[in-house]
GUZATI-683907 format. One line per field, with one value per residue (C-alpha): residue number from 1; residue in three letters; chain; z, x, y. Coordinates in pm, 1 decimal. Layout:
N
pos <- [NUM | ...] .
code <- [ALA | ...] .
unit <- [A | ...] .
up <- [Z | ...] .
east <- [X | ...] .
north <- [Y | ...] .
//
This chain:
269
pos <- [1 | 2 | 3 | 4 | 5 | 6 | 7 | 8 | 9 | 10 | 11 | 12 | 13 | 14 | 15 | 16 | 17 | 18 | 19 | 20 | 21 | 22 | 23 | 24 | 25 | 26 | 27 | 28 | 29 | 30 | 31 | 32 | 33 | 34 | 35 | 36 | 37 | 38 | 39 | 40 | 41 | 42 | 43 | 44 | 45 | 46 | 47 | 48 | 49 | 50 | 51 | 52 | 53 | 54 | 55 | 56 | 57 | 58 | 59 | 60 | 61 | 62 | 63 | 64 | 65 | 66 | 67 | 68 | 69 | 70 | 71 | 72 | 73 | 74 | 75 | 76 | 77 | 78 | 79 | 80 | 81 | 82 | 83 | 84 | 85 | 86 | 87 | 88 | 89 | 90 | 91 | 92 | 93 | 94 | 95 | 96 | 97 | 98 | 99 | 100 | 101 | 102 | 103 | 104 | 105 | 106 | 107 | 108 | 109 | 110 | 111 | 112 | 113 | 114 | 115 | 116 | 117 | 118 | 119 | 120 | 121 | 122 | 123 | 124 | 125 | 126 | 127 | 128 | 129 | 130 | 131 | 132 | 133 | 134 | 135 | 136 | 137 | 138 | 139 | 140 | 141 | 142 | 143 | 144 | 145 | 146 | 147 | 148 | 149 | 150 | 151 | 152 | 153 | 154 | 155 | 156 | 157 | 158 | 159 | 160 | 161 | 162 | 163 | 164 | 165 | 166 | 167 | 168 | 169 | 170 | 171 | 172 | 173 | 174 | 175 | 176 | 177 | 178 | 179 | 180 | 181 | 182 | 183 | 184 | 185 | 186 | 187 | 188 | 189 | 190 | 191 | 192 | 193 | 194 | 195 | 196 | 197 | 198 | 199 | 200 | 201 | 202 | 203 | 204 | 205 | 206 | 207 | 208 | 209 | 210 | 211 | 212 | 213 | 214 | 215 | 216 | 217 | 218 | 219 | 220 | 221 | 222 | 223 | 224 | 225 | 226 | 227 | 228 | 229 | 230 | 231 | 232 | 233 | 234 | 235 | 236 | 237 | 238 | 239 | 240 | 241 | 242 | 243 | 244 | 245 | 246 | 247 | 248 | 249 | 250 | 251 | 252 | 253 | 254 | 255 | 256 | 257 | 258 | 259 | 260 | 261 | 262 | 263 | 264 | 265 | 266 | 267 | 268 | 269] .
code <- [MET | ASN | ILE | GLU | LYS | THR | VAL | GLU | LEU | ILE | GLU | GLU | ALA | ASP | GLY | ILE | MET | ILE | CYS | ALA | GLY | ALA | GLY | MET | GLY | VAL | ASP | SER | GLY | LEU | PRO | ASP | PHE | ARG | GLY | ASN | GLU | GLY | PHE | TRP | LYS | ALA | TYR | PRO | PRO | TYR | LYS | GLU | LEU | GLY | LEU | GLU | PHE | THR | GLU | MET | ALA | ASN | PRO | ALA | TRP | PHE | LYS | SER | LYS | PRO | GLU | PHE | ALA | TRP | GLY | PHE | TYR | GLY | HIS | ARG | LEU | ASN | LEU | TYR | ARG | LYS | THR | ILE | PRO | HIS | LYS | GLY | PHE | GLU | ILE | LEU | LEU | GLU | LEU | THR | LYS | LYS | LYS | LYS | ASP | ASN | TYR | PHE | ILE | PHE | THR | SER | ASN | VAL | ASP | GLY | GLN | PHE | GLN | LYS | ALA | GLY | PHE | SER | GLY | ASP | ASN | ILE | VAL | GLU | CYS | HIS | GLY | SER | ILE | HIS | HIS | LEU | GLN | CYS | ILE | ASP | GLY | CYS | GLY | GLY | ILE | TRP | GLU | ALA | GLY | LYS | TYR | ASP | ILE | ILE | VAL | GLU | LYS | GLU | THR | MET | LEU | ALA | LYS | ASN | ASP | LEU | PRO | HIS | CYS | PRO | LYS | CYS | GLU | SER | ILE | ALA | ARG | PRO | ASN | ILE | LEU | MET | PHE | GLY | ASP | TRP | GLU | TRP | VAL | SER | VAL | ARG | THR | ASP | THR | GLN | TYR | ASN | LYS | MET | ASN | LYS | TRP | LEU | VAL | GLN | LYS | GLN | LYS | LEU | VAL | LEU | ILE | GLU | LEU | GLY | ALA | GLY | THR | ALA | VAL | PRO | THR | VAL | ARG | TYR | MET | SER | GLU | SER | ILE | ILE | LYS | ARG | TYR | ASN | ALA | SER | LEU | ILE | ARG | ILE | ASN | ILE | HIS | GLU | SER | ASN | VAL | PRO | PHE | GLY | GLN | ILE | GLY | ILE | SER | LEU | GLY | ALA | LEU | GLU | ALA | LEU | GLU | LEU | ILE | ARG | GLY | LYS | GLY] .
unit <- [A | A | A | A | A | A | A | A | A | A | A | A | A | A | A | A | A | A | A | A | A | A | A | A | A | A | A | A | A | A | A | A | A | A | A | A | A | A | A | A | A | A | A | A | A | A | A | A | A | A | A | A | A | A | A | A | A | A | A | A | A | A | A | A | A | A | A | A | A | A | A | A | A | A | A | A | A | A | A | A | A | A | A | A | A | A | A | A | A | A | A | A | A | A | A | A | A | A | A | A | A | A | A | A | A | A | A | A | A | A | A | A | A | A | A | A | A | A | A | A | A | A | A | A | A | A | A | A | A | A | A | A | A | A | A | A | A | A | A | A | A | A | A | A | A | A | A | A | A | A | A | A | A | A | A | A | A | A | A | A | A | A | A | A | A | A | A | A | A | A | A | A | A | A | A | A | A | A | A | A | A | A | A | A | A | A | A | A | A | A | A | A | A | A | A | A | A | A | A | A | A | A | A | A | A | A | A | A | A | A | A | A | A | A | A | A | A | A | A | A | A | A | A | A | A | A | A | A | A | A | A | A | A | A | A | A | A | A | A | A | A | A | A | A | A | A | A | A | A | A | A | A | A | A | A | A | A | A | A | A | A | A | A | A | A | A | A | A | A] .
up <- [1561.8 | 1389.0 | 1065.3 | 999.6 | 1049.0 | 823.8 | 544.3 | 590.4 | 559.4 | 245.2 | 84.7 | 159.5 | 23.0 | -321.3 | -330.4 | -152.0 | -30.5 | 43.1 | 264.1 | 306.0 | 508.6 | 537.9 | 715.7 | 392.5 | 240.2 | 526.6 | 406.7 | 69.8 | 247.6 | 242.5 | 540.7 | 834.8 | 908.0 | 1232.5 | 1485.7 | 1440.0 | 1491.0 | 1208.0 | 974.4 | 1081.1 | 1044.7 | 681.5 | 626.3 | 858.8 | 705.4 | 832.3 | 1185.2 | 1174.4 | 1062.0 | 1326.8 | 1068.5 | 1123.3 | 852.4 | 893.9 | 835.6 | 528.0 | 375.6 | 333.1 | -0.8 | 111.1 | 38.8 | -334.7 | -344.6 | -94.6 | -159.9 | -458.3 | -471.8 | -105.3 | -162.8 | -467.2 | -282.3 | -43.6 | -293.7 | -570.8 | -341.0 | -255.3 | -621.5 | -708.7 | -413.1 | -502.9 | -866.2 | -760.1 | -493.1 | -575.2 | -408.1 | -152.2 | -199.2 | 7.4 | -291.8 | -499.5 | -241.0 | -243.3 | -622.0 | -610.7 | -372.4 | -603.0 | -903.7 | -717.7 | -697.4 | -1073.3 | -1009.4 | -800.3 | -573.0 | -484.1 | -307.5 | -77.5 | 18.8 | 181.3 | 22.4 | -259.6 | -384.1 | -664.8 | -537.2 | -599.4 | -967.4 | -994.3 | -841.1 | -1115.7 | -973.8 | -1209.5 | -1159.3 | -1228.4 | -899.9 | -669.2 | -460.1 | -364.9 | -102.6 | -55.7 | -424.8 | -607.1 | -627.2 | -984.6 | -1089.6 | -1083.3 | -1063.4 | -1088.8 | -767.6 | -899.8 | -941.1 | -1319.3 | -1250.3 | -1467.1 | -1351.4 | -1553.2 | -1510.6 | -1361.5 | -1577.4 | -1786.1 | -1491.1 | -1315.2 | -1009.0 | -907.6 | -532.9 | -345.4 | -42.6 | 188.9 | 146.8 | 13.0 | -254.7 | -611.0 | -843.6 | -1191.6 | -1369.0 | -1177.2 | -1326.9 | -1461.4 | -1549.0 | -1923.7 | -1927.8 | -1737.0 | -1673.8 | -1295.2 | -1074.7 | -1055.2 | -739.3 | -672.5 | -685.6 | -318.3 | -34.8 | 203.6 | 551.2 | 552.6 | 182.6 | 34.6 | -322.0 | -385.4 | -709.4 | -611.1 | -949.4 | -1009.4 | -661.5 | -678.2 | -990.8 | -807.4 | -518.3 | -758.8 | -906.9 | -561.3 | -445.1 | -751.0 | -675.6 | -308.1 | -368.7 | -560.5 | -372.0 | -260.3 | 45.5 | 120.6 | 322.7 | 401.9 | 446.4 | 611.9 | 623.2 | 805.6 | 874.7 | 1202.1 | 1414.7 | 1366.6 | 1030.2 | 1070.3 | 724.4 | 622.3 | 954.1 | 944.1 | 590.8 | 685.9 | 983.5 | 793.9 | 516.1 | 748.0 | 921.4 | 606.6 | 397.3 | 670.6 | 566.3 | 769.0 | 872.9 | 894.9 | 1044.0 | 1002.1 | 1205.9 | 1404.7 | 1656.0 | 1647.5 | 1569.3 | 1794.9 | 1614.0 | 1665.2 | 1832.1 | 1617.4 | 1375.2 | 1341.6 | 1444.6 | 1355.2 | 1532.6 | 1256.0 | 972.3 | 635.0 | 462.9 | 754.2 | 796.2 | 424.9 | 401.5 | 686.5 | 510.0 | 188.3 | 381.3 | 530.4 | 214.3] .
east <- [-173.4 | 94.2 | -100.3 | 54.5 | 405.7 | 317.0 | 210.4 | 528.5 | 749.6 | 568.0 | 596.2 | 970.4 | 1051.6 | 1193.4 | 1046.0 | 783.3 | 819.5 | 485.0 | 489.4 | 158.6 | 32.7 | -300.6 | -464.4 | -446.6 | -721.5 | -971.5 | -1123.7 | -1189.5 | -1399.8 | -1138.3 | -1144.4 | -911.9 | -737.1 | -580.6 | -647.0 | -863.2 | -1191.4 | -1119.2 | -1033.4 | -1328.4 | -1568.2 | -1465.2 | -1461.2 | -1707.3 | -1650.7 | -1291.3 | -1412.2 | -1617.6 | -1307.7 | -1094.4 | -845.1 | -656.1 | -533.0 | -174.2 | -294.4 | -497.9 | -223.1 | -3.0 | 121.7 | 78.6 | -296.6 | -229.8 | -75.6 | -295.7 | -633.8 | -610.7 | -986.3 | -971.2 | -666.6 | -816.5 | -1144.8 | -961.7 | -735.5 | -996.0 | -1238.7 | -971.7 | -878.8 | -1243.7 | -1278.9 | -971.0 | -1079.5 | -1413.6 | -1277.1 | -1253.0 | -955.4 | -1070.7 | -1008.6 | -693.2 | -518.6 | -629.2 | -484.7 | -151.6 | -150.6 | -204.5 | 90.4 | 318.6 | 210.6 | 326.0 | 670.4 | 668.8 | 607.0 | 921.5 | 794.9 | 822.7 | 581.7 | 666.2 | 368.8 | 301.2 | -43.4 | -98.5 | -420.8 | -293.2 | -489.9 | -210.6 | -192.5 | -570.8 | -561.2 | -327.8 | 22.8 | 286.6 | 380.6 | 739.8 | 741.8 | 606.8 | 762.3 | 511.8 | 727.2 | 487.4 | 406.7 | 78.0 | -244.1 | -278.5 | 21.1 | 59.6 | 338.1 | 365.5 | 343.9 | 625.9 | 867.5 | 896.1 | 1019.3 | 782.5 | 541.7 | 237.1 | -67.3 | -387.3 | -609.4 | -776.9 | -878.0 | -1214.7 | -1248.5 | -1600.7 | -1619.9 | -1903.5 | -1961.7 | -2088.8 | -1783.6 | -1530.0 | -1431.4 | -1341.2 | -1599.6 | -1451.2 | -1129.1 | -826.4 | -538.1 | -258.0 | 104.7 | 141.0 | 470.6 | 406.4 | 27.8 | 71.7 | -164.8 | -80.9 | -84.6 | -70.6 | 276.3 | 241.8 | 485.9 | 281.4 | 359.7 | 617.6 | 671.9 | 1000.2 | 868.5 | 773.3 | 926.9 | 1067.5 | 1203.9 | 933.4 | 964.6 | 1345.9 | 1329.7 | 1105.0 | 1353.0 | 1636.1 | 1441.1 | 1358.8 | 1720.2 | 1838.6 | 1578.4 | 1673.4 | 2041.9 | 1963.2 | 2051.6 | 1713.9 | 1519.4 | 1273.1 | 955.8 | 817.4 | 442.0 | 358.5 | -5.1 | -173.6 | 141.2 | 117.1 | 354.4 | 186.9 | 365.0 | 625.9 | 787.5 | 668.0 | 753.9 | 1104.3 | 1153.3 | 1026.5 | 1257.9 | 1560.0 | 1504.6 | 1475.8 | 1799.9 | 1997.0 | 1875.9 | 1802.8 | 1439.0 | 1138.9 | 871.9 | 498.8 | 338.3 | -39.9 | -185.1 | -506.6 | -379.1 | 1.9 | 124.7 | 432.0 | 741.3 | 1116.7 | 1227.1 | 1178.6 | 930.0 | 554.3 | 281.6 | -84.7 | -342.2 | -602.5 | -710.2 | -545.3 | -835.0 | -918.9 | -556.4 | -501.4 | -816.6 | -686.0 | -350.4 | -523.8 | -733.8 | -424.7 | -216.6] .
north <- [1988.8 | 2199.6 | 2238.1 | 2579.9 | 2440.5 | 2147.3 | 2381.6 | 2582.7 | 2273.6 | 2160.1 | 2503.7 | 2525.0 | 2178.6 | 2106.9 | 1757.6 | 1549.8 | 1192.7 | 1026.2 | 716.2 | 535.8 | 242.3 | 66.2 | 360.9 | 558.9 | 344.3 | 357.9 | 687.1 | 522.2 | 261.4 | -13.7 | -252.4 | -207.7 | -537.0 | -411.8 | -688.7 | -996.9 | -812.4 | -570.8 | -856.8 | -1072.4 | -781.1 | -753.6 | -1130.7 | -1312.7 | -1660.4 | -1657.5 | -1582.4 | -1900.6 | -2088.8 | -1917.1 | -1794.1 | -1469.1 | -1232.3 | -1352.9 | -1710.2 | -1624.1 | -1408.8 | -1714.2 | -1850.3 | -2212.6 | -2195.3 | -2151.6 | -2499.5 | -2679.6 | -2511.8 | -2272.7 | -2203.6 | -2101.3 | -1881.8 | -1713.6 | -1664.1 | -1431.0 | -1258.2 | -1256.4 | -1076.7 | -820.6 | -775.3 | -707.0 | -470.2 | -264.9 | -243.0 | -93.4 | 141.2 | 512.7 | 685.2 | 942.6 | 1313.9 | 1301.9 | 1146.7 | 1445.0 | 1684.0 | 1500.3 | 1509.5 | 1887.9 | 1923.4 | 1725.7 | 1931.9 | 2243.3 | 2078.6 | 2010.2 | 1639.7 | 1609.2 | 1333.7 | 968.6 | 734.8 | 444.0 | 230.7 | -104.2 | -107.7 | -355.5 | -195.6 | 29.3 | 328.5 | 578.8 | 482.7 | 500.1 | 850.9 | 973.6 | 925.7 | 788.2 | 425.3 | 530.3 | 722.0 | 451.7 | 175.3 | -95.4 | -264.7 | -556.7 | -592.9 | -542.9 | -739.3 | -614.1 | -825.9 | -1203.4 | -1460.5 | -1839.3 | -2045.6 | -2264.4 | -1974.9 | -1942.9 | -1589.0 | -1390.8 | -1120.1 | -1017.6 | -796.1 | -935.5 | -716.6 | -985.0 | -1202.2 | -1171.8 | -1390.7 | -1488.9 | -1546.9 | -1716.6 | -1493.8 | -1767.3 | -1990.8 | -1737.9 | -1989.5 | -1890.3 | -2041.2 | -1994.8 | -2087.2 | -1964.8 | -1767.1 | -1984.6 | -1921.1 | -1852.7 | -2045.7 | -2368.3 | -2362.9 | -2388.7 | -2190.3 | -1820.7 | -1609.5 | -1234.7 | -1081.8 | -988.2 | -1049.7 | -1263.7 | -1395.0 | -1674.2 | -1612.0 | -1740.3 | -1759.9 | -1397.8 | -1271.6 | -932.6 | -818.1 | -558.0 | -407.5 | -418.2 | -201.6 | 43.7 | 63.2 | 139.6 | 432.2 | 567.3 | 548.2 | 740.7 | 1007.6 | 1032.1 | 1103.4 | 1422.3 | 1739.4 | 1870.2 | 1977.6 | 1698.4 | 1685.2 | 1343.4 | 1301.1 | 969.2 | 858.3 | 572.7 | 370.7 | 181.3 | -21.9 | -362.1 | -395.8 | -120.6 | -132.1 | 214.1 | 380.0 | 233.4 | 363.3 | 710.0 | 740.0 | 607.5 | 863.2 | 1163.4 | 1060.5 | 988.5 | 1281.0 | 1536.2 | 1552.1 | 1671.1 | 1419.2 | 1486.0 | 1174.0 | 1158.4 | 874.2 | 875.0 | 617.3 | 628.8 | 979.7 | 971.1 | 1100.6 | 1136.4 | 1459.2 | 1768.4 | 1610.2 | 1666.0 | 1422.5 | 1479.2 | 1259.4 | 1252.8 | 1029.5 | 1086.1 | 1263.1 | 1495.5 | 1600.0 | 1658.6 | 1870.7 | 2086.9 | 2121.2 | 2223.7 | 2477.2 | 2641.6 | 2628.6] .
//
């Protein structure tokens, strides 16, 4: 599994790039939406309705059936607020401290777990947005934090039962500032700013190691970013993925879950 080589690459690097997909959250107890069965196991009511994840993660529901839309996203918001990041986050944080906080994170996860684990929001790109931030469904352009909103969801119907978040400017229904499927109304300003910070960090002259965790091919955004960075900046890739650990020639693939692999890396470090 090349754990010794992995430790060597991390020790030799000046900076660490962490790229994380949905598999990073599984060890924290978050549901795995890979395939219909994974999604329906987490949300049985949608199985009865025959709705897939890609159909539920669609902005159209916020206009046609806002209580239905907020039932899904409100449940996820509540879940992510309660979730405690697994110890793998702590191990990654230790590794970045050894590099004097010279790191950046690129993640497709909208759950805010890296910030909760102690990583600086200034060093994170959330390429699909964040469930902890909201925007107007009518495109007012503003983005604001979701902190003051508590969504009560009826488990049997997955409908939101209390007042829904509204835009502070026009009073239209609000939605999460998340890039959904078929989404032409996502306000990308916040994420664009994050990208700009990451790009400025990447062009510094430094020896980079890239640790990718739980990023699959079903939604390949993170894998594409990882592979483009190692080509452009001559960085080393450590791909940790229990199902899809195949890597470009000369890079390292580890066929384990995120937490198990990181514990092995800590043990050898």
